[in-house]
Backbone as CSV, one residue per row, in Angstrom:
resi,resn,N_x,N_y,N_z,CA_x,CA_y,CA_z,C_x,C_y,C_z
1,UNK,1.120,-1.647,-0.098,-0.286,0.173,-0.157,0.921,1.021,0.296
2,UNK,0.701,2.230,-1.091,1.380,3.371,-0.939,0.608,4.562,-0.626
3,UNK,1.322,5.027,0.199,0.652,6.169,0.627,1.205,7.561,0.098
4,UNK,0.175,8.501,-0.190,0.713,9.928,-1.213,0.772,10.512,-0.332
5,UNK,1.268,11.868,-0.366,1.244,13.124,0.381,0.716,14.231,-0.360
6,UNK,-0.160,15.022,0.147,-0.981,15.667,-0.796,-0.072,17.247,-0.702
7,UNK,-0.015,17.705,-1.680,0.657,19.176,-2.074,-0.466,19.753,-1.484
8,UNK,0.538,21.532,-1.442,-0.268,22.319,-1.005,-1.098,22.896,-2.362
9,UNK,-0.647,22.823,-3.329,-1.352,22.453,-4.248,-3.292,21.683,-4.810
10,UNK,-2.995,20.748,-3.833,-4.325,20.222,-3.602,-5.185,20.508,-2.623
11,UNK,-4.549,21.295,-1.683,-5.350,22.025,-0.625,-5.268,23.550,-0.443
12,UNK,-6.077,24.151,-1.457,-6.291,25.299,-1.762,-6.394,26.161,-0.489
13,UNK,-7.864,25.290,0.420,-7.971,26.097,1.869,-7.224,25.310,3.065
14,UNK,-6.374,25.215,2.895,-5.737,24.340,3.934,-5.232,25.106,5.160
15,UNK,-5.226,24.808,6.112,-5.141,25.734,7.486,-3.555,26.086,7.292
16,UNK,-2.764,25.610,6.799,-1.299,26.610,6.659,-1.815,27.447,5.665
17,UNK,-2.615,27.494,4.564,-2.921,28.565,3.446,-3.358,29.621,4.182
18,UNK,-4.141,29.483,5.202,-5.264,30.515,5.561,-4.279,31.133,6.901
19,UNK,-3.251,30.504,7.196,-2.479,31.140,8.476,-1.460,31.435,7.866
20,UNK,-0.687,31.265,6.165,0.389,31.735,5.889,-0.174,33.363,4.950
21,UNK,-1.545,33.161,4.551,-1.877,34.602,3.915,-2.026,35.335,5.479
22,UNK,-3.002,35.141,6.433,-2.724,35.903,7.712,-1.450,36.602,8.229
23,UNK,-0.325,35.792,8.172,1.199,35.673,8.464,1.770,37.172,7.430
24,UNK,1.386,36.733,5.980,1.539,37.652,5.414,0.882,39.381,4.951
25,UNK,-0.182,39.490,5.609,-0.982,40.697,5.853,-0.507,41.112,7.049
26,UNK,0.061,40.403,8.228,0.262,41.204,9.065,1.997,41.465,9.195
27,UNK,2.441,40.896,8.424,3.876,41.629,8.323,4.116,42.612,7.326
28,UNK,3.218,42.325,6.086,2.863,43.262,5.458,2.722,44.892,6.579
29,UNK,1.524,44.920,7.271,1.452,46.201,7.797,2.319,46.407,8.766
30,UNK,3.073,45.457,9.552,4.257,45.259,10.498,5.300,46.636,9.647
31,UNK,5.692,45.880,8.408,6.299,46.499,7.876,6.296,48.124,7.243
32,UNK,5.173,47.875,6.906,4.794,49.508,6.328,4.689,50.240,7.663
33,UNK,4.159,50.030,8.892,4.071,50.870,9.896,5.382,51.003,10.751
34,UNK,6.522,49.802,10.684,7.510,50.150,10.832,8.297,51.432,10.026
35,UNK,7.943,51.438,8.831,8.565,52.104,7.604,8.330,53.630,8.016
36,UNK,7.396,53.434,8.212,6.551,55.067,9.089,6.923,55.820,10.242
37,UNK,7.033,54.405,11.153,7.570,54.920,12.086,9.196,55.338,12.449
38,UNK,9.670,54.551,11.953,11.151,54.864,11.424,11.796,56.024,10.674
39,UNK,10.826,56.448,10.094,11.375,57.780,9.265,10.774,59.024,10.082
40,UNK,9.931,58.984,11.026,9.837,59.832,11.583,10.287,59.902,12.995
41,UNK,10.728,58.725,13.755,11.851,58.841,14.820,13.155,58.778,14.930
42,UNK,14.012,59.266,15.536,15.422,59.202,15.759,15.762,60.504,14.852
43,UNK,15.332,61.513,15.064,15.715,62.444,13.996,17.029,63.040,14.328
44,UNK,17.890,62.246,15.006,19.379,62.108,15.000,20.087,61.807,14.036
45,UNK,19.655,60.911,13.536,20.286,59.499,12.669,20.581,60.584,11.170
46,UNK,21.557,60.141,10.445,21.871,60.878,9.228,20.653,60.503,8.040
47,UNK,20.668,61.325,7.035,19.579,61.104,5.879,19.813,59.486,5.720
48,UNK,21.192,59.092,5.311,21.040,57.854,4.759,20.610,56.923,5.344
49,UNK,20.928,57.039,6.623,20.184,55.579,7.829,18.914,55.989,7.613
50,UNK,18.057,57.017,7.538,16.638,57.010,7.435,16.251,56.399,6.195
51,UNK,17.188,56.796,5.097,16.391,56.234,4.188,16.434,54.657,3.991
52,UNK,17.631,54.050,4.582,17.822,52.714,4.466,16.988,51.848,5.475
53,UNK,16.576,52.189,6.714,15.719,52.116,7.179,14.141,52.166,6.752
54,UNK,13.663,52.719,6.705,12.451,53.453,5.959,12.599,52.423,5.112
55,UNK,13.327,52.403,3.969,13.354,51.960,2.570,13.085,50.037,2.928
56,UNK,13.749,49.686,3.288,14.033,48.397,3.694,12.888,47.903,4.271
57,UNK,12.476,48.648,5.566,10.957,48.461,6.074,9.904,48.285,5.331
58,UNK,9.700,49.662,3.992,8.881,49.957,3.105,8.860,48.356,2.009
59,UNK,9.971,47.982,1.941,9.944,47.216,0.652,9.820,45.918,1.042
60,UNK,10.150,45.437,2.433,9.665,44.357,3.283,7.888,44.352,3.195
61,UNK,7.602,45.343,3.321,6.173,45.523,3.757,5.172,45.393,2.344
62,UNK,5.943,45.461,1.433,5.586,45.336,0.051,5.570,44.375,-0.510
63,UNK,7.001,43.624,-0.336,7.260,42.082,-0.543,5.866,41.341,0.116
64,UNK,5.822,41.502,1.254,4.926,40.932,1.747,3.446,40.905,1.408
65,UNK,3.462,42.268,0.900,1.748,42.627,0.446,1.426,41.684,-1.176
66,UNK,3.207,41.679,-1.903,2.618,41.033,-3.002,3.029,39.470,-2.393
67,UNK,3.097,38.620,-1.572,2.863,37.338,-1.289,1.664,37.118,-1.262
68,UNK,1.138,38.459,-0.001,-0.333,38.270,0.090,-1.301,38.173,-0.837
69,UNK,-1.253,38.726,-2.266,-1.742,38.389,-3.106,-1.742,37.527,-4.329
70,UNK,-0.552,37.075,-4.066,-0.227,35.596,-4.891,-0.800,34.551,-3.976
71,UNK,-0.661,34.437,-2.579,-1.285,33.500,-1.923,-1.977,32.711,-2.467
72,UNK,-3.410,33.622,-2.684,-4.821,32.990,-3.147,-4.646,32.192,-4.219
73,UNK,-3.321,31.849,-4.749,-3.796,30.986,-6.219,-3.459,29.883,-5.609
74,UNK,-3.602,28.472,-5.877,-3.650,26.753,-5.582,-2.098,26.792,-5.763
75,UNK,-1.277,27.330,-6.888,0.259,26.958,-7.313,1.194,27.698,-6.450
76,UNK,0.628,28.370,-5.666,1.564,29.259,-5.027,2.345,28.352,-3.967
77,UNK,4.119,28.707,-3.936,4.501,27.570,-2.960,4.489,28.494,-1.168
78,UNK,3.484,27.909,-1.161,3.177,28.744,0.844,4.503,28.552,1.363
79,UNK,4.935,27.253,1.489,6.309,26.526,2.464,7.271,27.543,2.098
80,UNK,7.912,27.781,0.914,8.945,28.356,0.518,8.788,29.975,0.843
81,UNK,7.663,30.530,0.204,7.254,32.023,0.742,7.781,32.375,1.966
82,UNK,6.986,31.325,2.813,7.188,31.530,4.599,8.341,31.627,4.854
83,UNK,9.021,30.779,4.416,10.477,30.640,5.163,11.307,31.750,4.641
84,UNK,11.098,32.275,3.256,11.557,33.477,2.671,11.422,34.603,3.196
85,UNK,10.228,34.579,3.748,9.964,36.258,4.533,10.146,36.274,5.935
86,UNK,10.408,34.671,6.500,11.244,34.641,7.767,12.544,35.012,8.094
87,UNK,13.006,34.434,7.032,14.609,34.923,6.570,14.840,35.993,6.426
88,UNK,13.915,36.615,5.753,14.327,38.256,5.144,14.191,39.038,6.621
89,UNK,13.221,38.707,7.320,12.910,39.590,8.687,14.295,39.587,9.575
90,UNK,14.552,38.000,9.620,15.907,37.937,10.420,16.986,38.765,10.197
91,UNK,17.349,38.450,8.623,18.123,39.480,8.422,18.247,40.745,8.392
92,UNK,16.700,41.423,8.168,16.422,42.857,8.138,16.440,43.248,9.844
93,UNK,16.951,42.679,10.781,17.097,42.910,12.417,18.603,42.788,12.102
94,UNK,18.958,41.921,11.912,20.358,42.049,11.971,21.291,43.204,11.493
95,UNK,20.296,43.377,10.316,21.335,44.583,9.431,20.945,45.844,10.233
96,UNK,19.491,45.871,10.665,19.225,47.562,11.574,20.186,47.678,12.717
97,UNK,20.642,46.043,13.392,20.886,46.446,14.196,22.563,46.854,14.154
98,UNK,23.241,46.528,13.282,24.024,46.717,13.087,24.234,48.008,12.303
99,UNK,23.455,48.538,11.611,23.347,49.994,11.646,22.943,51.034,12.156
100,UNK,22.519,50.431,13.259,21.941,51.711,14.409,22.847,50.966,15.853
101,UNK,23.536,50.269,15.407,24.672,50.564,16.739,24.178,49.912,18.063
102,UNK,23.037,49.492,17.721,22.699,49.252,19.308,22.434,47.950,19.232
103,UNK,22.698,46.955,18.098,22.636,45.441,19.047,21.477,45.365,18.793
104,UNK,21.351,43.883,19.767,19.729,43.784,19.206,18.706,43.733,20.190
105,UNK,19.249,44.693,21.439,18.682,45.371,22.429,17.804,46.420,22.155
106,UNK,18.621,46.949,20.941,17.202,48.394,20.045,16.132,48.601,20.402
107,UNK,15.532,49.733,21.009,14.434,49.801,20.691,13.497,50.033,19.393
108,UNK,13.783,49.932,18.284,13.351,50.231,17.411,13.543,48.630,16.565
109,UNK,14.341,47.634,16.686,13.864,46.165,16.646,12.732,45.766,17.141
110,UNK,12.038,46.239,18.307,10.962,45.470,18.667,9.570,46.251,17.668
């Protein structure tokens, strides 16, 4: 007897897809809100750092919005996209901690 695993494409409304869309939506909102907050706060930072912080956060939010829109299609690689967004969020956290010179204890990273 052969057991087959159902692919994501065969389960368009599985729990992973519903949770994944919610994750992309909240990550998009957090990224865009962070871009707005980081562009207003920390007035002592040079313009280049403001642009990097706000630009990276906005780009992250827009990529998550794109993933949210594409995730409605049954053939969307949900697991790959979720891992990619998570890895990008961790990389941005490390980049921001270096850019701000605060380490991981900095309030803007929260």
